[in-house]
Structure formats: structure tokens, C-alpha cells
C-alpha positions, 0 to 999 in steps of 0.5 A: 734536467729531469732529475733536477725537476723531480728534485724541485717537485719533491722539495715543493711537496716537502715544504707543503708537508712541513707547513701542514704538520712538521711531525709526519714521517712522510716529510722525511721521505720527501726530503730524502727523495728531493736530495736523492734526485738532486744527487742523481742530477749532479752525478749526471753532470760528470758526463760533461767533464773532460775525458781525463777527469771523467776517467779519474772520477770513474776510478776514484768514486767506487773505492771512495764509496767502499771505504766510506761504507767500511769506515761507517761499519768500523765506527758503529762497531767501536761505538757498540763496544763503548755502549757495552762497556758503559751501559751493559749488554742489554739488547738496545745497547747492542744495536750499533754493534749489530749494525756495523757487523751487518754492514761488514757481512754485507760487504763480504757477501758482495765480494763472495758473489763477485768471485764465486760462480753461484746463482743462489748466492747471487740471488740472495745477495741481489735481494739482500742488497735491495733491502739494505738500500731501501733501509739505508735510504729510509734511515738517512731520510729519518736521520736528516729530518730528525736533525732538522726537526730537533732544531725547532724552537718554541715561539709561542706560550704554552699551557703545558710542558710534558716531560717524558719519563726514562726510567730510574736508578736504584728504583728512586733516583733520576738518571742523567738522561732523565735529568737532562730532560727535566733541566730542559723543561725547567729552562722553558718554564723559566723563560715563559714564567718571566713573561708572566705566563708560567706553564704547568709542567707534567712529569709523565712516567709510571712505576716500573717493576724494578722501581720503588716510586713512580717515575713521575714522583721522582721527576717532580722532586727533581723539578722542585729541587731545580726551583720549579714551584710544586703547585706548577707541577702535575704528575701522570703516574700510570704510563709505561711507554712513550705511547702511554706517556702521550696518551695519558698526558693528553687526557690530563691536559684536556681535563685541566684545560680544554683547548690547551697548547703544549710542548713535549720534552724528551732526549734529542735522539727520541724527538722525532719518533715522539713527534710522530707518536704525538701526532698519532695520539692527537697531542697538539704540540711539538717536541723538543730535545734535551742534551744526550751523551754523544756515545749514546746517540748512535745506538739510540738513533738506530733504536728510534729508527727501528721503532718508527719503521714498526709504526709503518710495519705493513707497508715496509714489510711489503716493500722489503718482500717486493725488493727481495723478489726483484733483487733475487730474480735479477741476481739469478739471471745475471 
């Protein structure tokens, strides 16, 4: 019963948090805690099963959990290989491969600690397991809430649609990833223009060192090719990061129309981090996602999660150090 009460309490806090601002990472943690205590309550119900079924559950659950962990690791490794083959060996493309190998290494360390009589090894594994559990919990919170947030729809007319840049091909061509964002933005434009309230579309992206033109110019050209009127397009051509996309676009919107309403368009995997950063940058708008190739999503989602962790670097580092110390002491004394 206490677990269910805590689950309900965290669910109520989550509801209040969402009503205040959907773009807070704390909402994801509250939802995760509600799910965690609900799961604890359901596991507690196993004690009421008949003796035979309880014994069967005790035998089946640990291997099932282990197989699930191995399956997740194998999937991530396979996805990492696909990413390298399709996108190249850049560091962001290696994240799913690295995560899968890290899970397999953690399983190997756990098995070694069980079979070897080594206090230092048990202390190391104890600390590592607690940190891994903490990061896994936060990742599941992030993933679950990101999926919910990505289902957001725009119900009110807006004054601006901000499209975040994503790099160019051959220095001046819009890649498929960015084209998806622009097509989603143009679709939103057409819907609102059909109600006689055409918004301004802001193409946000500066000129990279390997690009011949600013991203904003290539994005504006693509929007015109889709059918967007040139007079309804503004270019923000100074930004080089998501944070600058939002900061410089906010300044442009405030200049053009104080008291504006807007929506931000990016790729699906990038939605929740962009929403968190939009809140921190003072941009009064939600974030919508455009279609992303399925094989690209795992590595991209891990990258977004790491970036969100970095936004809250000090508390996360402190939590990891504390958990490492607790786990090491527990492992050493076991």
C-alpha cells in the first residue's frame, strides 16, 4: 500500500508540473518515480501468489531480466554498426555502439564479482552498478516523457514558426534530416494560413566552417521551393548551436512582434531537449518534431540524453559520486 500511495503522490506532482510548464525535465523524473513506485507495488503483490506460482516467478524473473538486458545491448551494438555504415565514424554516431558495449561489460563485471573472491572488484562493481542504475532510471524517465511530449499538437494560432538548423550537405544543400523539419514547418504554416492567420517562418542557422552559405539561406530557399511565400520567411543567420538558435530567434521575434506566440520545429529525437532549452532561454513556445529515419534515433536519443544531463551537470555529478561511494562501501563489506 505505501508504494501505491507514493506512486499516486508523484503522479499528482507530475500533473501539477505539466500544467505549470510541460518543458521541465523535472516532469520526466516525477513521472518516472510514479512508475517506479507503481512497479514496486505490483511486485509486492507477488507475495500473495500461491506458493507454486511464487516459486515459478522467483525462478523466471531474474533470467528474464538478464535476457532483456542482453537483448537491449545486442540491439544497441547492431544499431551502432548500422550508424557507422550509414553515417560514418563520427563520435555522435558511435553512441549506441558504446552504450551496448558498456552494458555487456557491466554484465561481465557483475559475473566476475559473483565468481571471484575480490573485495576491490566487488567495491568497484557495487559503485558502478549504482551509477548505472541511476543513469538508466534517468534515461527511462527522459525517454518516456520525451515520447509523451513529442505527441504535443498546436491548438492555438502562433505568430512565428522557428525551424532549427541541422547542417548542410556539400556546403549548400539541405539534407534529409533538415528537409523533414522544413516540411513539418511548412505543413503547420499551410494549416494556419488556411485560417487567414499566416505566421512568419524563421529559418534559424548560421554558416559553418565547411559551408558555403548560411544554413538559414538554404533553408529559406527550400521553404520557397515547397511553396512558402518569401515575404513570410525571416532568416536568423548567426547561430551555431541549438542554444544560439533559440536565443537569436527569440531576439528577432521580440523585435518583430513583442508579446508574440511561437512554436519551434526540430527532429523528433531533438524535441524534448529543445523544449528544456527553450524554457531556459525564455522562448514562450512549445516544440514539435519532424520525422526521423528509424535507425538514426537510438544514437541520437542517447546524445540528447547526455546533453540534458550536462544541463544539470552539478547535481548529477554529485549524485553519481555519492552513489559510487555507497556502492563501493556496500561491495567491500559484502
